[in-house]
N, C-alpha and C positions, 0 to 999 in steps of 0.2 A: 129639645127637638121641637116640641109644640110651639115654643116661643119663636124659633127660627121660621117655622111654617107661617105663623101669624104675621111676622115681619115681612116675609116674602109676599103674602097676600096683600098686605097694606101697601107695600112698595109697588106691586103691580097695579092696584087700583089708582094710586097717586099718579103713576106713570101714564096710565090710560087717560085720566082726566087732564093731565098736562098736555099730552099729545092732542087731545080733542080741543083744548083751549088754543093751542098753537095753530091748529088747522081750521079753526072756526072761520077764518078769513080766506080760506082756500077756495078756489073756484072749480076744482076737480076732485073727484073721488079718489081715495087712496086705500091701499091695503097695508096694514102693519102686522108683522109677524114677530112675536117676542117669545121669550122663554128663559131658561137658565141651564147652565152646565153643572152637573154634579158628579161626584165620585163617592162611592160607599167604601169606607175602610173599617172593617169590623162592624161595629154598631154606630159609627160616626159618619154623618153625611157632610162631606166637604163641598163647598162652593168653589168652582174652579175659575180663577181669573186668568186672563191672557190666552184662553183657548181660541184656536182658529175655528170660526163657525161659518158654515156654508149653507145657505137656504136656496132651495131649488123649487120654483113654482112655474109650471108650464114651460119647462126647459129654460126659463130665465133664472140666472144664477146671481145672487148677491152674497158678498162676503163681509164679515165683521169680526171683531174680537170681543170676547166676553169681558165684562166689567169686573171690578174688584169683588163684587158680591155674586159673581157667576152669571149675572143677567146679560141678555143681548136683545137687540131688535134690529129689524131692517124695514125699510119703507119702500113699497112698490108704488110709484107715482101714477102708474097707468093700470087701471082695473081691467083693461083688455088683456094685459099680460098676466096678472094675478088678481082675480076678482072673486066675487061671491061664490061660495060653495065649491071652490077649487081645492084640490088636494095639493099638499106641499111636503117636501122632505127637508130635514135638517140633519147635518152631520157636524160633528165637532171633533177636534184633535188637540190634545194638550201637548205641546212640544217639550215641556219639562218632564212629564212622566211617560210620554209616548203612548198614552192611552187614547182610544177613540170610541165614538158611539154614534148611534143613529136614532132618529125619531121622525115623526111626521104627524100630520093632522089635516084638517080641512078649514078653510077660511069660512067664517060665518056667512050665512046666506042673506041676512036681513040688513046688516050694517047699522051705523049710528048716524042720523042726520046731523050735519055740522054747519050747514050754511043755507041761506034762504032759496038758493036756486036748485036745491035738491041733491047736492053732493053729499056723499056719505063716507064714513071711515069703516072699512071692513077689517075685522080682527081675526088673527090666527094665533094659537099658542101651542108650543111644544117644548117640553123639558128634555134634555139629553143627558143620559147617564153614561159616563165613561166606563168601559170595561177593558180588562186586559186582553190583548190580542192573543189568539191561540194559533201560533204559526203552524205551517204545514209540516215542518220537521217535528215539532213537538207533538202534533196530532198523530202523525204516522208512528212515531216512537211509542206513544201511549197505546195505540191499537196493536202494534206488534207485541208489546209487553203483555197486554191483556190476552192475546191469542196464545202466546207462549205459556202464560200462567194457566190458561184453560187446559191446554194439552198436557202440561206437567201434572196437574191435579187429576186428570182423566186417564193417565197412562196405564193404570192398573186395570 
């Protein structure tokens, strides 16, 4: 578990520096939002590949699919759309298990300078944990059974 976490941190750092190197010649600021999609089964954390990931920032929606290690990222090329200190939401859905999850965060406010004319890369990070859906029918059934059990126990 600890080794997976260290691998994830190392991968994130390498990814950020790779993106910074690629955008060093860019002439405009960008916002990058990344993260990973996970599912907890017992005591085992699984990285979910192939999950549909949707990132929403200031009503601007970008979609992607999680990689084999569960990671994902999207790039907003216009910081007017998704810029410094802006909140964002991330949702993920795994079509294989039909599990979904939500998360969110804020884009950093300072950014990282990447070119001589003052352009910056702003970063946001959010991991999404997939959880089983608790459908309306199952929820109502559980409530009715609980109420019935309460009255059954209290009938005397």
